[in-house]
Steps between C-alpha positions, in 0.01 A plus 500: 500500500786746464481862390355553151488769238184710516447478123280190488278604790442843344423363154240273663364794701467715187321222312278422799414865577632507856811647660784354706592698809852618565529537874813678616690337785700670773614223734447135599145555629390670178646224286356217708146641513482588129619149408253334737216715364590402143496133597165539679350684203661262249624808318818582312689781672776749434717611791617854434823635646608862467868583515438675832330194649779276372756722668300481825506120474881517450509447125363327194671167575349491850154556352546224242624259766217580741223478241633184336541324834155610615329374184663165567448479877135613483436256214362773276372340181349804325715695250717763674703767322756716682493838330718810528269801529601833339850378440777734396731409211766380746246337733343302218835354402580415864167320545550299183826372647354450849233257380176699475256336260347825373631853452353845464722759340356846559656734248204737493708786646743488205436673167299253291785401266723417798217308668456308174869410470537393863172307492616311190823399674327382820234310302772310314686419824180372665385289208843340473436361850126430449400777741192715449551871451282806563578850374326832561378785286359811668594527867263390778385771740614528860814365667623148568838448666631824359366440149278802430256513212292796394207287393542545127270334251706281271514565127340208315751514215794485743331202669474333158871550431605354839252212467645407160841449662355178646434614856279249686292760686471875477440755775333807358397805698123559481452736795585239764695600811725322751390523862167639622281668238415864578138607537516698176623204292295487180534126433672289238516626142318222318514677164880489520494138620278393209736670252802331659330159488439541127847639431678216683295230328392304807820534707431433873482842666598585857308727739729646763358669811228240555418619853176694529374469142123430513394146408302614195808676360713192567249286310488743207880518485519120484245500217731739310810281521643547851635159600720591799408726791763621748415531868725631776342776710183298571700230676702754697180668617328182622821381667540832684134511606504145642829561682369828644187326627709231671722755676220740594314207658807445718552146376874558469507555877317177585708187556748468213297717268817697428647198319537619139334181378189599695535873445515462120239223472188723471661707223612187319147355515363827365737481203387148414132592522550808281694307236232230487232768457690675223570176313124441498441858380759471222353167387820296543365269771491137382700591188831339606 
């Protein structure tokens, strides 16, 4: 199965009261392990790529080529969407041309009227090519690849206006934060989420900053219309911890333990285990 739009999988998730995970990828190991986990869990999956990560991997076309080839060579049969995460206006257009199957245009830092106009244009470009499109209202807290959000709570009426443009999924700030959550974090704003769910009339909603949110809050968010949950930091943390354990145990100094295929193997295995666990938590396992 080739790359697919995320629209159908998210409509099914919304109707079935579960969420599909977007797991951001950073290199070959990340991509391979997320795909294998999705196949093992029989779960649809969205591979997220920030503009910074794409640059690290030498460009959007390289990412499309790697992911497409890997889906084929690993015989991945579950639905896989390749999604631009927090795309700029220029980045969104470049990814449409490069062959991504799903796009996020993040215009939340623009004045609302400009965000609206640019979102409308990108939505039309995506739908002309049968790609799914995500837009954002109310910036997400924290920093991700240079994109800094103050953690605003989105205005439900603005969400309604963007949703009515025909966007396939909507990211709305509800107190969520990229990266590690601070000790004084007060939790998700469910009152705002409930208002947004009503205002957008059942549009699949996206929860960014999925790392570190307690399971009960994840479950409640899904019950209030969240159909896509983004995860990045969690995978980086488990990869780093497993790699550190391997090196601190001196395994890189034994035999050919320095071979990158051996050196990176514990971290890769940790990624796959974490993705499998989160797919079970989000309810997407066996929903392919």
